[in-house]
C-alpha positions, 0 to 999 in steps of 0.5 A, a space after each residue: 771465488 771458485 772456478 769449476 771446470 765441469 766435463 769439458 771436451 775441446 776439439 780442433 776439427 777432428 782432433 780431441 784436445 781435452 777429454 772430460 776434464 773436471 776440477 775446481 779451483 779455490 782462491 789463494 792457491 797456485 795450481 800448476 798444470 804439467 804434462 808433456 808437449 801436446 797434453 792440452 795444457 795451453 788449451 785448458 788455460 784458454 778454455 778457462 779464459 773463454 778464448 776457446 769454447 768447449 764442445 761439451 761441458 762448461 766453466 763456472 765462476 761462482 756457480 755462473 757459467 762463464 758464457 754469460 759474461 761479456 768480454 769487458 766484464 770477464 777481463 775484470 775477472 780473468 787475465 790470460 798471459 799469452 806466450 805468443 804476444 808480439 814485441 812488435 806492438 808500436 808502443 813504449 813499455 809504459 803505454 803497453 802497461 797502461 792498457 791493462 787499466 782499460 777494463 776498469 775505466 768508463 767505456 768511452 771516457 778513459 783517463 789515466 788516474 793517479 791510482 792507475 799510475 800508482 798501481 803501475 809503478 808499484 808492480 813495475 818496481 816489484 818485477 824490476 822493470 821500472 827502468 824499462 818504462 820509457 823503452 819501446 817494446 822492440 827494444 827489450 830482451 825476451 826475458 825483460 818482455 816476459 816480465 813486462 807481460 806478467 806485470 801487465 796481467 797483474 796491473 789489470 788486477 784480476 781475480 783469476 791469473 792464467 800464466 802459460 809458460 811464465 818462466 820461458 826466456 827468463 834466467 834462473 834468478 828471474 824464474 825464481 823471483 817471478 814465481 815467488 812473487 806470483 805465489 805471494 800475490 796469490 796468497 795476499 790478494 786471494 787470487 786463483 792462479 793457474 800456471 802451465 809449465 814444462 819445468 817440473 822443478 819449478 812446479 814442485 817448488 811453488 805448487 799448492 795443487 797440481 794437475 797432470 795432463 796426458 793426451 788431453 785427460 787428467 791422470 792425476 790432480 791434488 796436492 804435491 804430496 799426492 801427485 808428485 811421485 816417481 812412478 806417475 811422472 816417469 810414466 807420463 814423461 818417459 824420464 827417470 825422476 828423482 824426488 828429494 825433500 827440501 823444507 818439507 816439500 817434494 822437489 822433482 829432479 829429472 835425471 835422464 830419458 828412459 829411452 835415449 835417442 838412437 839407442 
């Protein structure tokens, strides 16, 4: 499978959020979208997911424009994890996870199968949420809920996984474990995974490809070796950056603001 974003421009009323954005994504790779607040990271994910329609340009799945897919068929291919989803949904964790299997069932005859339960059990165990299945969503912590919504996305069995700030609310251990798991699943199942994130350190640990956005434009795209350099990142983030090598990877370490508040 291949995703192509071609000449996409998105506007919010009179404000342009994405400007002539073009790139392609291949299976088996984790692509991180990085950039400061307001750069267009979430807008780009939502455009790939067909939640936002571009004014100009298009998104293609294996050469077919995404607009030809109805929502049900598209949900079998692409899943977007919304960071703003509410924990006030009146259901248990298990009931919430079961809804991820709806797109794979007959439209008017949904019945949970043994296979569905096996998928839920396996992913719940791998993301360490199996002990939460009987709890209500409003009884879990923010970090637990973050793992639950990521589990639900994977239970949906997508070909394209779009994660918006998946490390938010997670402690250090789970930030590493969740992204390690996403990386492994992406390679094993030949997914296309795209992650919008603020944490440059985590991006440098797990990225196969990186897209740097600034003011809605792509200013750099490619492998970490190409994209992760101090001059570029300092220009974009206005932060002093150090880069060290660890096991053949460039690891980004933010040091301090280039211009301090009140100076």
